[in-house]
C-alpha positions in Angstrom: -17.0 -24.6 -6.3 -13.6 -23.1 -7.3 -14.8 -19.8 -5.8 -15.3 -21.5 -2.4 -11.8 -23.0 -2.6 -10.3 -19.5 -3.4 -12.3 -18.0 -0.5 -11.2 -20.7 1.9 -7.6 -20.2 0.8 -7.8 -16.4 1.3 -9.2 -16.9 4.8 -6.4 -19.3 5.7 -3.9 -16.8 4.2 -5.3 -14.0 6.4 -5.0 -16.1 9.5 -1.5 -17.4 8.9 0.4 -14.4 7.6 2.0 -11.7 9.6 0.8 -8.1 9.7 3.9 -7.1 7.6 3.0 -9.7 5.0 -0.6 -8.5 4.9 0.5 -4.9 4.5 2.9 -5.9 1.7 0.3 -7.9 0.0 -2.2 -5.0 0.1 0.4 -2.6 -1.2 1.3 -5.0 -4.1 -2.4 -5.4 -5.0 -3.1 -1.7 -5.0 0.1 -1.0 -7.0 -1.3 -3.6 -9.6 -4.7 -1.8 -9.6 -2.9 1.5 -10.2 -0.8 0.0 -12.9 -3.8 -1.5 -14.7 -5.6 1.9 -14.5 -2.5 3.5 -16.0 -2.2 0.9 -18.8 -5.9 1.1 -19.6 -6.1 4.8 -19.3 -7.7 5.5 -22.7 -10.0 2.5 -22.8 -13.8 2.9 -22.2 -13.5 1.6 -18.6 -10.4 3.5 -17.9 -11.9 6.4 -15.8 -13.8 3.9 -13.6 -10.7 1.8 -13.1 -8.7 4.9 -12.2 -11.3 6.0 -9.6 -11.4 2.6 -8.1 -7.7 2.2 -7.9 -7.2 5.7 -6.4 -9.9 5.0 -3.8 -8.2 1.7 -2.8 -4.9 3.5 -2.5 -6.4 6.2 -0.4 -8.1 3.7 1.9 -4.9 1.7 2.3 -2.8 4.8 3.2 -5.5 6.1 5.5 -5.3 2.8 7.3 -1.6 3.1 7.6 -2.0 6.7 9.0 -4.5 5.4 11.6 -2.1 2.6 12.6 0.9 4.8 13.1 -1.2 7.5 14.9 -2.4 4.9 17.5 -1.0 5.5 21.0 0.2 1.8 21.2 2.1 2.0 17.8 5.6 0.5 18.6 7.4 2.3 15.8 10.1 4.8 16.7 9.1 8.5 16.6 11.5 9.3 13.7 10.0 6.5 11.6 6.5 7.6 12.4 7.4 11.1 11.3 8.9 9.8 8.0 5.8 7.7 7.3 3.5 10.6 8.0 5.4 12.7 5.5 5.1 9.9 3.0 1.4 9.6 3.6 1.0 13.3 3.1 2.8 13.1 -0.2 0.6 10.1 -1.3 -2.5 12.1 -0.3 -1.4 15.2 -2.3 -0.5 13.1 -5.4 -3.8 11.2 -5.2 -5.8 14.5 -5.1 -3.7 15.9 -7.8 -4.5 12.9 -10.1 -8.2 13.3 -9.2 -8.2 17.0 -10.1 -6.0 16.8 -13.2 -5.8 13.2 -14.4 -2.7 12.1 -16.2 -1.4 8.6 -16.5 2.3 9.5 -15.8 1.2 10.9 -12.4 0.4 7.3 -11.2 4.0 6.1 -11.7 5.2 7.5 -8.4 2.3 6.0 -6.5 2.9 2.7 -8.1 6.6 2.8 -7.2 6.0 3.9 -3.6 3.6 1.1 -3.0 5.9 -1.5 -4.6 9.0 -0.3 -2.8 7.3 -0.2 0.6 5.8 -3.6 -0.1 9.2 -5.0 -1.0 10.7 -3.7 2.2 7.9 -5.2 4.2 8.3 -8.5 2.4 11.9 -8.9 3.6 12.6 -10.2 7.0 13.9 -7.6 9.5 17.5 -8.3 10.3 18.2 -9.2 13.8 20.5 -6.8 15.7 24.0 -8.3 16.3 24.5 -9.7 19.8 25.7 -6.8 22.0 24.4 -4.1 19.7 23.2 -1.1 21.5 24.7 -2.3 24.8 
């Protein structure tokens, strides 16, 4: 029964939160998975945890890449370019960790996810009246 309640809550959460909030939540969750993989690096389940966390991170950032590449993406071109560069870095670091695993290499991925999530979690500031006019 508690599982059904959690599933129902998760469904309601998905319906009621904004895209920004969903993206922030996903980034925080993947950062947690990466941090757990880092903390449990040397345990028997560590390699599997690492693979799973890296796959989740890669899927999430691939989703972001698809979203900003869409013709109807409302983001300014300069922001899209910056995000594409960040996505490229995340991809390179992910492949680097896969090729030559080391727990300290995860720190930057964890920090990127947390910092982007924190930014998405804050409300965008409204432009002052008359700005840009």
